[in-house]
C-alpha positions in Angstrom: 27.7 -28.2 -11.1 30.9 -29.3 -9.6 32.0 -28.4 -6.1 34.9 -26.3 -7.5 32.4 -24.3 -9.6 30.2 -23.8 -6.6 33.1 -22.6 -4.5 34.2 -20.1 -7.2 30.6 -18.8 -7.5 30.4 -18.3 -3.7 33.8 -16.5 -3.6 32.8 -14.3 -6.6 29.5 -13.4 -4.9 31.3 -12.5 -1.6 33.8 -10.2 -3.4 31.2 -8.6 -5.7 30.7 -4.9 -5.1 27.8 -4.2 -2.8 25.1 -3.0 -5.2 23.0 -1.7 -2.4 25.5 1.0 -1.7 24.7 2.6 -5.0 21.0 2.9 -4.4 21.0 5.8 -2.0 23.3 8.1 -4.2 21.4 7.3 -7.3 18.1 8.0 -5.6 19.4 11.3 -4.2 20.7 12.3 -7.7 17.3 11.5 -9.2 15.6 13.7 -6.6 18.1 16.5 -7.1 17.6 16.3 -10.9 13.8 16.5 -10.6 14.1 19.5 -8.2 16.5 21.2 -10.6 14.1 20.8 -13.5 11.3 22.0 -11.4 13.3 25.1 -10.4 14.3 25.7 -14.0 10.7 25.5 -15.1 9.7 28.1 -12.6 12.7 30.4 -13.2 12.2 30.5 -17.0 8.4 30.5 -16.6 7.9 27.4 -18.7 4.8 26.9 -16.6 2.7 29.5 -14.9 3.4 29.9 -11.2 -0.3 29.5 -10.6 -0.1 25.9 -11.8 3.5 25.1 -10.7 4.8 27.1 -7.7 8.5 27.3 -6.9 9.9 24.6 -4.6 10.6 27.2 -2.0 7.0 28.3 -2.0 5.9 24.7 -1.4 8.3 24.3 1.5 6.9 27.6 3.0 3.3 26.2 2.5 4.4 23.0 4.4 5.6 25.0 7.4 2.5 27.1 7.3 0.3 24.0 7.3 2.2 22.6 10.3 1.8 25.8 12.3 -1.4 27.5 11.1 -3.3 24.7 9.3 -5.8 24.8 6.6 -9.7 24.4 6.7 -9.9 23.9 10.4 -7.0 21.6 10.9 -3.3 21.5 10.9 -1.3 19.2 8.6 -0.9 16.7 11.5 -4.6 16.6 12.1 -5.4 16.0 8.5 -2.7 13.3 8.2 -4.0 11.5 11.3 -7.5 11.5 10.1 -6.4 9.9 6.8 -4.1 7.4 8.5 -7.0 6.4 10.8 -9.3 5.7 7.8 -6.7 3.8 5.8 -5.6 1.6 8.7 -9.1 1.0 9.9 -10.0 -0.2 6.4 -6.8 -2.3 6.3 -7.5 -4.1 9.6 -11.2 -4.8 8.8 -10.4 -5.9 5.2 -7.5 -8.2 6.3 -9.8 -10.0 8.8 -12.2 -10.6 5.9 -9.8 -11.1 3.0 -7.4 -13.6 4.5 -10.1 -16.2 5.5 -11.7 -15.6 2.0 -8.4 -16.3 0.3 -7.9 -19.5 2.4 -11.4 -20.6 1.5 -10.7 -19.9 -2.2 -7.5 -22.0 -2.1 -8.7 -24.9 0.0 -12.4 -25.4 -0.9 -14.1 -25.8 -4.3 -17.3 -24.5 -2.7 -15.5 -21.5 -1.2 -13.9 -20.8 -4.6 -17.2 -21.1 -6.4 -18.8 -18.6 -4.0 -16.1 -16.1 -3.3 -14.0 -16.0 -6.5 -16.7 -14.3 -8.6 -17.2 -11.7 -5.9 -13.5 -11.0 -5.8 -13.2 -10.8 -9.6 -16.2 -8.5 -9.8 -14.8 -6.1 -7.2 -11.2 -6.2 -8.4 -11.3 -4.1 -11.6 -13.9 -1.6 -10.4 -12.5 2.0 -9.7 -13.6 3.5 -6.4 -15.4 6.4 -8.1 -17.7 3.8 -9.9 -19.2 2.5 -6.6 -18.8 5.6 -4.5 -22.4 7.0 -5.3 -23.9 3.6 -4.4 -22.0 3.5 -1.1 -23.3 7.0 -0.3 -26.9 5.9 -1.1 -26.7 2.7 1.0 -24.5 3.8 4.0 -24.8 7.6 4.1 -22.0 10.1 4.4 -20.6 9.1 7.7 -17.2 7.6 8.5 -18.2 3.9 7.7 -18.8 4.8 4.1 -15.3 6.3 3.8 -13.7 3.2 5.4 -15.8 0.9 3.2 -14.7 2.6 -0.1 -11.1 2.2 1.0 -11.6 -1.4 2.2 -13.2 -2.5 -1.1 -10.1 -1.3 -3.0 -8.0 -3.4 -0.6 -10.1 -6.5 -0.7 -8.9 -8.2 -3.9 -5.1 -7.9 -3.4 -5.1 -9.5 0.0 -7.6 -12.2 -0.9 -5.8 -13.1 -4.2 -2.3 -13.1 -2.5 -3.5 -15.2 0.3 -5.0 -17.8 -2.1 -1.8 -17.8 -4.1 0.3 -18.3 -1.0 -1.8 -21.2 0.3 -1.6 -22.9 -3.1 2.2 -22.5 -3.4 2.8 -24.4 -0.1 5.3 -27.2 -0.7 3.5 -30.5 -1.2 6.3 -32.4 0.5 5.6 -30.5 3.8 1.9 -31.1 3.5 2.4 -34.8 2.9 4.9 -35.0 5.8 2.4 -33.3 8.2 -0.3 -35.7 7.1 1.9 -38.7 7.5 2.3 -37.7 11.2 -1.4 -37.7 11.6 -2.0 -33.9 11.4 -5.6 -32.8 10.9 -6.7 -30.4 8.1 -6.8 -27.6 10.7 -3.3 -28.5 11.9 -2.0 -28.6 8.3 -3.5 -25.2 7.7 -2.1 -23.7 10.9 1.4 -25.3 10.9 2.2 -25.6 7.1 -0.1 -23.6 4.8 -0.3 -20.3 6.7 3.5 -20.0 7.5 4.2 -20.8 3.9 1.7 -18.2 2.7 2.7 -15.4 5.1 5.2 -13.8 2.7 2.6 -13.6 0.0 -0.1 -12.4 2.4 2.3 -9.6 3.5 2.9 -8.7 -0.2 -0.8 -8.5 -0.7 -1.1 -6.2 2.3 1.6 -4.0 0.8 -0.3 -3.8 -2.5 -3.5 -3.2 -0.7 -2.0 -0.3 1.3 -1.0 1.3 -2.0 -4.5 0.8 -3.3 -5.9 2.3 -0.1 -3.8 5.4 -0.3 -4.7 5.9 -3.9 -8.4 5.6 -3.0 -8.1 8.0 0.0 -8.9 11.2 -2.0 -12.0 9.6 -3.5 -13.2 8.3 -0.1 -12.8 11.7 1.5 -15.1 13.2 -1.1 -17.9 11.9 1.1 -18.5 14.9 3.4 -15.3 14.6 5.4 -14.2 17.6 7.5 -10.6 16.5 7.9 -8.1 14.5 5.9 -5.4 14.9 3.3 -7.9 14.3 0.5 -10.2 17.0 1.9 -7.2 19.4 2.1 -6.2 18.7 -1.5 -9.7 19.0 -2.9 -10.4 22.3 -1.1 -7.0 23.8 -2.1 -7.6 22.7 -5.8 -10.9 24.5 -5.9 -9.2 27.8 -5.1 -6.1 27.1 -7.1 -3.9 27.0 -4.0 -1.4 24.8 -5.9 1.3 24.8 -3.3 -1.0 23.2 -0.7 -2.1 20.6 -3.3 1.5 19.7 -3.9 2.2 19.5 -0.2 -0.8 17.1 0.2 0.4 14.9 -2.6 4.0 14.8 -1.2 2.6 13.9 2.3 0.5 11.1 1.0 3.5 9.8 -1.0 5.8 10.1 2.1 3.3 8.3 4.3 2.8 5.5 1.8 6.6 5.1 1.4 7.2 5.1 5.1 4.6 2.3 5.8 5.9 0.3 2.8 9.4 0.5 4.3 8.0 -0.6 7.7 6.3 -3.6 6.2 9.5 -4.6 4.4 11.4 -4.3 7.7 8.8 -6.5 9.3 9.2 -9.1 6.5 13.0 -9.2 6.9 12.7 -9.4 10.7 9.9 -11.9 11.2 9.8 -13.8 7.9 13.5 -14.6 7.1 12.6 -17.7 5.1 10.8 -15.4 2.5 14.1 -14.4 1.0 15.1 -18.0 0.2 11.9 -19.1 -1.5 
């Protein structure tokens, strides 16, 4: 491509309409359309109010949960219990999965040992191994964290291995030519190169953790969003079920946005790969 063509492309890109400005209005219109359809379904009784309460009733249930609570806990207490389980599982799993991913990517022995384990765990739904977890570890808090952690293990390990393997060979050879040891190459070249994919794996793992939360809180939990949803569902208190679903979604969205902010702030090279 000639220098003139490059200059024209740069000028065109600078004067292109900022597409990000359209995202918020489109998102708001989508939410408004969904709420409008929801209200129409309730107003014309397309669905029984027992199964789909009005949006106003759900909002009322939200404020009632914040002030009065449900099954021995306010909404804040249930949310904090669930957040604690998800992030305890994330921390423990990251400390295990990142070294496992590094071993898979850098060692044939490590890959031979760990890859079958990761591939065995990856497709299993949490409800499949939940009874076994209860038998082995009881109904205490560790079993809940373990169920969530198992759902998070594969995304972080696989993303770490993929990031390590995608490190530029030129940088590895340059480090070796300066006499860097294997540990120095790992610390100074491989890990910085893999950090964007590790963070992507953590984001995927958080999604898996939130989706596993309700199953994990089946195990004799006294507080948690999953407990609240399950208890309300048993008595057809649908407005509280919907509030619980929205709160889990809002928390997941908020932490996803936080991780993206961290990536933009601390991993600026990730956008140019």
